KEKOLKOL-747222 format. One line per 10 residues: number of its first residue (from 1); their letters; for each residue z, y, x of C-alpha. Coordinates in nm, 4 decimals, decimal comma. Layout:
% residues N
NUM	a	Z/Y/X ~ ...
% end
This chain:
% residues 388
1	mhapdrplgh	16,0260/10,0333/9,1553 ~ 15,8865/9,7333/9,3538 ~ 15,9818/9,8127/9,7058 ~ 16,3011/9,7196/9,8685 ~ 16,6055/9,9379/9,8112 ~ 16,5367/10,1136/10,1383 ~ 16,1882/10,2000/10,2822 ~ 16,0546/9,9495/10,5374 ~ 15,9135/10,0743/10,8645 ~ 15,5918/9,9112/11,0002
11	msrtasiaaa	15,7846/9,6564/11,2146 ~ 16,0152/9,5642/10,9453 ~ 15,7271/9,5169/10,6983 ~ 15,5310/9,3039/10,9373 ~ 15,8424/9,0947/11,0148 ~ 15,8932/9,0438/10,6440 ~ 15,5384/8,9319/10,5783 ~ 15,5527/8,7070/10,8799 ~ 15,8795/8,5484/10,7581 ~ 15,7133/8,4708/10,4142
21	isaitvvgvg	15,3998/8,3271/10,5668 ~ 15,6049/8,1201/10,8123 ~ 15,8317/7,9922/10,5336 ~ 15,5564/7,8835/10,3032 ~ 15,3531/7,7275/10,5938 ~ 15,6441/7,5039/10,6886 ~ 15,6839/7,4153/10,3122 ~ 15,3235/7,3311/10,3019 ~ 15,3746/7,0745/10,5872 ~ 15,6484/6,9015/10,3824
31	islsipllal	15,4479/6,9041/10,0581 ~ 15,1368/6,7622/10,2133 ~ 15,3399/6,4962/10,3756 ~ 15,5047/6,4054/10,0403 ~ 15,1860/6,3872/9,8257 ~ 15,0349/6,0761/9,9835 ~ 15,3766/5,9388/10,0662 ~ 15,4812/5,9234/9,7000 ~ 15,1564/5,7689/9,5950 ~ 15,1821/5,4966/9,8632
41	elevrgisst	15,5447/5,4302/9,7552 ~ 15,4401/5,3754/9,4006 ~ 15,1559/5,1498/9,5082 ~ 15,4035/4,9374/9,7042 ~ 15,6294/4,9148/9,4020 ~ 15,3433/4,7753/9,2040 ~ 15,2827/5,0694/8,9761 ~ 14,9378/5,0875/8,8277 ~ 14,6956/5,3698/8,9287 ~ 14,7049/5,4977/8,5739
51	wigvntavag	15,0932/5,5455/8,5786 ~ 15,0672/5,6978/8,9271 ~ 14,8237/5,9568/8,7964 ~ 15,0425/6,0232/8,4869 ~ 15,3489/6,0761/8,7060 ~ 15,1701/6,3046/8,9407 ~ 15,0471/6,5103/8,6555 ~ 15,4075/6,5809/8,5558 ~ 15,4362/6,8120/8,8489 ~ 15,1521/7,0286/8,7085
61	vatiitapfv	15,3160/7,0321/8,3610 ~ 15,6432/7,1537/8,5362 ~ 15,4515/7,4417/8,6901 ~ 15,3061/7,5488/8,3583 ~ 15,6577/7,5429/8,1974 ~ 15,8373/7,7055/8,4861 ~ 15,5948/7,9871/8,5787 ~ 15,6718/8,2219/8,2822 ~ 16,0399/8,2294/8,3903 ~ 15,9764/8,3176/8,7576
71	pmlvrkvglr	15,9920/8,6935/8,7204 ~ 16,3232/8,6782/8,5383 ~ 16,4598/8,4267/8,8009 ~ 16,3694/8,6752/9,0778 ~ 16,5514/8,9558/8,9067 ~ 16,8602/8,7525/8,8162 ~ 16,9037/8,5411/9,1331 ~ 16,7259/8,7434/9,4028 ~ 16,4214/8,6601/9,6119 ~ 16,5813/8,5035/9,9086
81	allvgaiala	16,8457/8,3018/9,7183 ~ 16,5776/8,1736/9,4612 ~ 16,3448/8,0622/9,7481 ~ 16,6273/7,8864/9,9420 ~ 16,7498/7,7251/9,6221 ~ 16,3965/7,6041/9,5363 ~ 16,3595/7,4607/9,8922 ~ 16,6889/7,2699/9,8592 ~ 16,5800/7,1361/9,5181 ~ 16,2463/7,0141/9,6580
91	aaslvgfkaa	16,4117/6,8545/9,9504 ~ 16,6692/6,6847/9,7360 ~ 16,4061/6,5647/9,4863 ~ 16,1983/6,4113/9,7744 ~ 16,4946/6,2055/9,8969 ~ 16,5632/6,1146/9,5350 ~ 16,2301/5,9505/9,5005 ~ 16,3142/5,6928/9,7651 ~ 16,6656/5,6456/9,6282 ~ 16,5724/5,5973/9,2613
101	psflmwfplr	16,5727/5,2332/9,1677 ~ 16,3713/5,2766/8,8457 ~ 16,0202/5,4237/8,8110 ~ 16,1385/5,6076/8,4927 ~ 16,3662/5,8203/8,7132 ~ 16,0563/5,9356/8,8866 ~ 15,9459/6,1502/8,5847 ~ 16,2514/6,3884/8,5929 ~ 16,2311/6,3884/8,9660 ~ 15,8695/6,4806/8,9699
111	ftfgaalcil	15,9303/6,7530/8,7065 ~ 16,2073/6,9001/8,9244 ~ 15,9901/6,8752/9,2384 ~ 15,6975/7,0472/9,0613 ~ 15,9204/7,3274/8,9253 ~ 16,0596/7,3865/9,2675 ~ 15,7176/7,4070/9,4198 ~ 15,6062/7,6501/9,1463 ~ 15,8926/7,8877/9,2300 ~ 15,8162/7,8553/9,6072
121	favsefwina	15,4605/7,9439/9,5841 ~ 15,4795/8,2108/9,3063 ~ 15,7702/8,3963/9,4760 ~ 15,6270/8,3730/9,8320 ~ 15,2910/8,5025/9,7186 ~ 15,4675/8,7892/9,5351 ~ 15,6605/8,8696/9,8545 ~ 15,3487/8,8830/10,0705 ~ 15,1497/9,0725/9,8132 ~ 15,4243/9,3276/9,7401
131	lappnrrgli	15,4581/9,4194/10,1082 ~ 15,0897/9,4034/10,2194 ~ 14,9422/9,7434/10,3141 ~ 14,6610/9,8181/10,0567 ~ 14,4019/9,8592/10,3410 ~ 14,4846/9,5221/10,4853 ~ 14,5891/9,3160/10,1878 ~ 14,2727/9,0899/10,1989 ~ 14,3251/9,0275/10,5796 ~ 14,6941/8,9325/10,5239
141	mgvyatalsm	14,6133/8,7047/10,2270 ~ 14,3507/8,5441/10,4339 ~ 14,6129/8,4828/10,7192 ~ 14,8458/8,3352/10,4535 ~ 14,5863/8,1025/10,3105 ~ 14,4742/8,0005/10,6571 ~ 14,8272/7,9270/10,7827 ~ 14,8996/7,7312/10,4593 ~ 14,5861/7,5252/10,5003 ~ 14,6721/7,4474/10,8687
151	gaalgpails	15,0293/7,3563/10,7579 ~ 14,8925/7,1279/10,4951 ~ 14,6829/6,9480/10,7539 ~ 14,9870/6,8674/10,9551 ~ 15,1711/6,6717/10,6839 ~ 14,9352/6,3640/10,6721 ~ 14,9390/6,3675/11,0497 ~ 15,3281/6,3389/11,0590 ~ 15,3007/6,0610/10,7994 ~ 15,0527/5,8713/11,0121
161	vlgasgwapy	15,3065/5,8801/11,2997 ~ 15,6137/5,7796/11,0971 ~ 15,4442/5,5405/10,8592 ~ 15,5039/5,5251/10,4795 ~ 15,7755/5,2559/10,4674 ~ 16,1479/5,3040/10,4965 ~ 16,3600/5,6271/10,4833 ~ 16,2146/5,8002/10,7927 ~ 15,9214/5,9864/10,6235 ~ 16,1385/6,0919/10,3277
171	lagaavlclg	16,4122/6,2328/10,5514 ~ 16,1477/6,3923/10,7825 ~ 15,9700/6,5565/10,4886 ~ 16,3123/6,6880/10,3496 ~ 16,4002/6,8168/10,6917 ~ 16,0733/7,0018/10,7279 ~ 16,1064/7,1615/10,3840 ~ 16,4578/7,2766/10,4838 ~ 16,3117/7,4397/10,8005 ~ 16,1264/7,6662/10,5754
181	aipillargi	16,4582/7,8280/10,4687 ~ 16,5190/7,9579/10,8200 ~ 16,2648/8,2442/10,8121 ~ 16,3862/8,3354/10,4605 ~ 16,7530/8,3530/10,5684 ~ 16,6549/8,5737/10,8713 ~ 16,4706/8,8141/10,6484 ~ 16,7941/8,9734/10,5019 ~ 16,7326/9,3328/10,4032 ~ 16,3546/9,3299/10,4528
191	tprihnddhh	16,2407/9,1491/10,1305 ~ 16,1038/9,3137/9,8208 ~ 16,3107/9,3348/9,5028 ~ 16,2192/9,3809/9,1424 ~ 16,4486/9,5544/8,8921 ~ 16,4904/9,5371/8,5329 ~ 16,1789/9,7357/8,4415 ~ 15,9521/9,6397/8,1674 ~ 15,6837/9,3892/8,2486 ~ 15,4096/9,1872/8,0762
201	gvltfvrhsp	15,4387/8,8185/7,9992 ~ 15,2654/8,5685/8,2299 ~ 14,9936/8,4798/7,9846 ~ 14,9062/8,8509/7,9305 ~ 14,7382/8,8527/8,2714 ~ 14,4732/8,5997/8,1596 ~ 14,3485/8,8729/7,9186 ~ 14,4151/9,1710/8,1414 ~ 14,2890/9,0253/8,4803 ~ 14,0662/8,7273/8,4039
211	savlaalvfg	13,8615/8,7730/8,7212 ~ 14,1674/8,7248/8,9433 ~ 14,3811/8,4605/8,7549 ~ 14,0826/8,2496/8,6468 ~ 13,9853/8,2413/9,0169 ~ 14,2998/8,0322/9,0684 ~ 14,2070/7,7927/8,7816 ~ 13,8511/7,7444/8,9058 ~ 13,9619/7,6951/9,2601 ~ 14,2327/7,4516/9,1600
221	aietavmtfl	13,9949/7,2487/8,9553 ~ 13,7277/7,2440/9,2240 ~ 13,9720/7,1668/9,5139 ~ 14,1096/6,8604/9,3559 ~ 13,7757/6,7487/9,2319 ~ 13,6289/6,7763/9,5861 ~ 13,9308/6,6001/9,7433 ~ 13,9109/6,3313/9,4897 ~ 13,5384/6,2636/9,4550 ~ 13,3478/6,3984/9,7571
231	plyglrlgls	13,4133/6,0849/9,9666 ~ 13,3315/5,8645/9,6669 ~ 13,0042/6,0692/9,6265 ~ 12,9142/5,9810/9,9921 ~ 12,9995/5,6157/9,9519 ~ 12,7887/5,5777/9,6359 ~ 12,4916/5,7310/9,8295 ~ 12,5306/5,4667/10,0997 ~ 12,7564/5,6312/10,3636 ~ 13,0189/5,4289/10,5437
241	etsaslllta	13,3772/5,5053/10,4828 ~ 13,4024/5,6867/10,8109 ~ 13,1045/5,9113/10,7309 ~ 13,2235/5,9760/10,3809 ~ 13,5631/6,0848/10,5179 ~ 13,3765/6,3244/10,7464 ~ 13,2399/6,5004/10,4378 ~ 13,5976/6,5771/10,3443 ~ 13,6779/6,6982/10,6963 ~ 13,3841/6,9436/10,6715
251	avlgnvafqi	13,5263/7,0682/10,3415 ~ 13,8729/7,1306/10,4778 ~ 13,7446/7,2930/10,7944 ~ 13,5260/7,5318/10,5971 ~ 13,8146/7,6203/10,3688 ~ 14,0207/7,7151/10,6823 ~ 13,7392/7,8960/10,8595 ~ 13,6368/8,1429/10,5832 ~ 13,9773/8,2706/10,4564 ~ 14,0288/8,5426/10,7187
261	piglvsdkvd	13,6699/8,6717/10,7396 ~ 13,6292/8,6924/10,3636 ~ 13,9756/8,8528/10,3354 ~ 13,8554/9,1235/10,5782 ~ 13,5366/9,1708/10,3700 ~ 13,7503/9,2075/10,0569 ~ 13,9376/9,5102/10,2133 ~ 13,6037/9,6865/10,2217 ~ 13,4385/9,6135/9,8937 ~ 13,5154/9,5902/9,5255
271	rrilllvcal	13,7003/9,2512/9,5089 ~ 13,5475/9,1620/9,1668 ~ 13,2043/9,1905/9,3258 ~ 13,3077/8,9725/9,6092 ~ 13,4489/8,7147/9,3595 ~ 13,1192/8,7156/9,1781 ~ 12,9287/8,6567/9,5074 ~ 13,1552/8,3766/9,6098 ~ 13,1176/8,2094/9,2684 ~ 12,7402/8,2436/9,2706
281	vgsagaltlp	12,7004/8,1163/9,6281 ~ 12,9227/7,8231/9,5569 ~ 12,7317/7,7436/9,2383 ~ 12,3956/7,7557/9,4061 ~ 12,5339/7,5307/9,6892 ~ 12,6642/7,2766/9,4393 ~ 12,3297/7,2814/9,2499 ~ 12,1378/7,2103/9,5689 ~ 12,3583/6,9230/9,7040 ~ 12,1857/6,6499/9,5048
291	fvavssplfl	11,8537/6,7423/9,6665 ~ 11,9748/6,7169/10,0193 ~ 12,0048/6,3851/10,2062 ~ 12,3829/6,3067/10,2190 ~ 12,3473/6,1600/10,5739 ~ 12,1832/6,4728/10,7158 ~ 12,3552/6,7439/10,9284 ~ 12,2321/6,9969/10,6597 ~ 12,4497/6,8310/10,4032 ~ 12,7618/6,8626/10,6192
301	amiflatgiv	12,6717/7,2249/10,6957 ~ 12,6345/7,2993/10,3222 ~ 12,9762/7,1307/10,2400 ~ 13,1294/7,3441/10,5166 ~ 12,9754/7,6725/10,3920 ~ 13,0158/7,6112/10,0136 ~ 13,3809/7,4895/10,0260 ~ 13,4754/7,7620/10,2530 ~ 13,3266/8,0444/10,0366 ~ 13,4649/7,8830/9,7118
311	gslytvglah	13,8009/7,8390/9,8812 ~ 13,8062/8,2140/9,9274 ~ 13,8356/8,2664/9,5611 ~ 14,2158/8,1999/9,5909 ~ 14,2508/8,4500/9,8672 ~ 14,0504/8,7306/9,7034 ~ 14,2045/8,6635/9,3666 ~ 14,5570/8,7057/9,5118 ~ 14,4548/9,0291/9,6782 ~ 14,2956/9,1638/9,3650
321	lgeryhgadl	14,6290/9,1043/9,1822 ~ 14,8203/9,2876/9,4571 ~ 14,5734/9,5752/9,4259 ~ 14,6287/9,6125/9,0508 ~ 14,9933/9,5432/8,9937 ~ 15,3431/9,6242/9,1267 ~ 15,7059/9,5321/9,0840 ~ 15,7871/9,3034/8,7944 ~ 15,4263/9,2919/8,6831 ~ 15,3129/9,1709/9,0219
331	aaanaafvml	15,5716/8,8954/9,0146 ~ 15,4570/8,7957/8,6635 ~ 15,0858/8,8138/8,7729 ~ 15,1514/8,5844/9,0716 ~ 15,3364/8,3483/8,8395 ~ 15,0329/8,3440/8,6131 ~ 14,8109/8,2734/8,9151 ~ 15,0107/7,9778/9,0256 ~ 15,0194/7,8477/8,6583 ~ 14,6450/7,8715/8,6217
341	ysvgliigpp	14,5962/7,7001/8,9611 ~ 14,8051/7,4129/8,8373 ~ 14,6027/7,3922/8,5088 ~ 14,2927/7,3638/8,7375 ~ 14,4592/7,0734/8,9211 ~ 14,5093/6,8850/8,5911 ~ 14,1584/6,9403/8,4379 ~ 13,9486/6,9288/8,7554 ~ 13,9459/6,5606/8,8478 ~ 13,8923/6,4259/8,4914
351	vaglgmrlyn	13,6027/6,6640/8,4247 ~ 13,4329/6,5888/8,7579 ~ 13,4981/6,2180/8,7038 ~ 13,3285/6,2330/8,3658 ~ 13,0273/6,4077/8,5143 ~ 12,9924/6,1331/8,7797 ~ 13,0159/5,8664/8,5266 ~ 12,7476/6,0246/8,2990 ~ 12,5059/6,0977/8,5873 ~ 12,6181/5,8730/8,8888
361	pygfafvicg	12,6811/6,0227/9,1419 ~ 12,5200/6,3535/9,1007 ~ 12,6983/6,4696/8,8014 ~ 12,9984/6,5549/9,0393 ~ 12,7898/6,8308/9,1906 ~ 12,6479/6,9567/8,8672 ~ 12,9983/6,9854/8,7054 ~ 13,1256/7,1963/8,9981 ~ 12,8016/7,4061/8,9678 ~ 12,8916/7,4570/8,6004
371	mlamyaavva	13,2498/7,5534/8,6518 ~ 13,1452/7,8225/8,9038 ~ 12,8617/7,9506/8,6865 ~ 13,0964/7,9947/8,3884 ~ 13,3391/8,1724/8,6019 ~ 13,0586/8,3993/8,7516 ~ 12,9657/8,4885/8,3926 ~ 13,3212/8,5974/8,3225 ~ 13,3384/8,8232/8,6254 ~ 12,9968/8,9590/8,5622
381	srlalrar	13,0919/9,0420/8,2022 ~ 13,4029/9,2253/8,3359 ~ 13,1918/9,4236/8,5810 ~ 12,9411/9,5060/8,3078 ~ 13,2217/9,6482/8,0722 ~ 13,3580/9,8556/8,3558 ~ 13,0134/10,0030/8,4216 ~ 12,9697/10,1236/8,0623
% end
């Protein structure tokens, strides 16, 4: 049984989904504010870029360790209580970073922060997926991804107003995170529950649904690689800093623009075919980039299109999981999805950086092309097996 204890009417279901999307969007604002803030804080403290990277990676390790326990925590603690507790833990950790006198204290704080974020995203996505009507699941996941992207864009804007020094940005970030608890607390009686039914382990879904969960890994790897190296790609080809930043703006706008349209398409077609098409289009776009002048409008248009379509892997992958699994299995599948996304965050930048170093700067584009091509091969093989 994966539905709430009493059946939800249409309005209650809509209100519940809206509460989940509102909560995770607000949390996204707090997170996007904290990521550059923490890096700037360490820079001011004189920590080397290597150690900044190592400390940041601890959050990804925390996600990988925490994800397998998420379904059990939802059953034992309850969805609303777990989400509110995770928000409180994230907010306290964020303030703790500023209060910590020693850099060594940042490692357990970063682990705690990463574990809390893992719970927030895995449980929120389970909530939305569990209650989404089957014929509109892609649309709803597209709305979720769009709202989260827009929320993430607000964090740096808030930081630019408050500045990165003093307590103000930390307290503001913690306050914004806590605001995310309000929709959750108001959703009493209209949230999904999972009971003590049997369910598969998190890692099982890599074998059972590779098309869906590997979409998270590929998207995570490419997203961080693009955010890290796309401006550098432009700089190395002669763009000014302003023009290079514009490339990243085109990528972010593309990611926002395509979520809902492709989510709608996914409600009408086999989602694995759509995942294959997204991967192939993205791979072809990345392969073509080195042959297009980086200063041309066509390059910006290609970045907008390719990143938007590739960004939809996350949306369609989530919807595919919701289509296949229910109850405890869906909670475990969403945890696997978040875990694989975090693995992608860890491996993406080093691999793309190596490619850029070996073939400067075009190796960056070719590495992304290769990632998407390998994923497309996995999805194609799954479709071929099903057709036999």
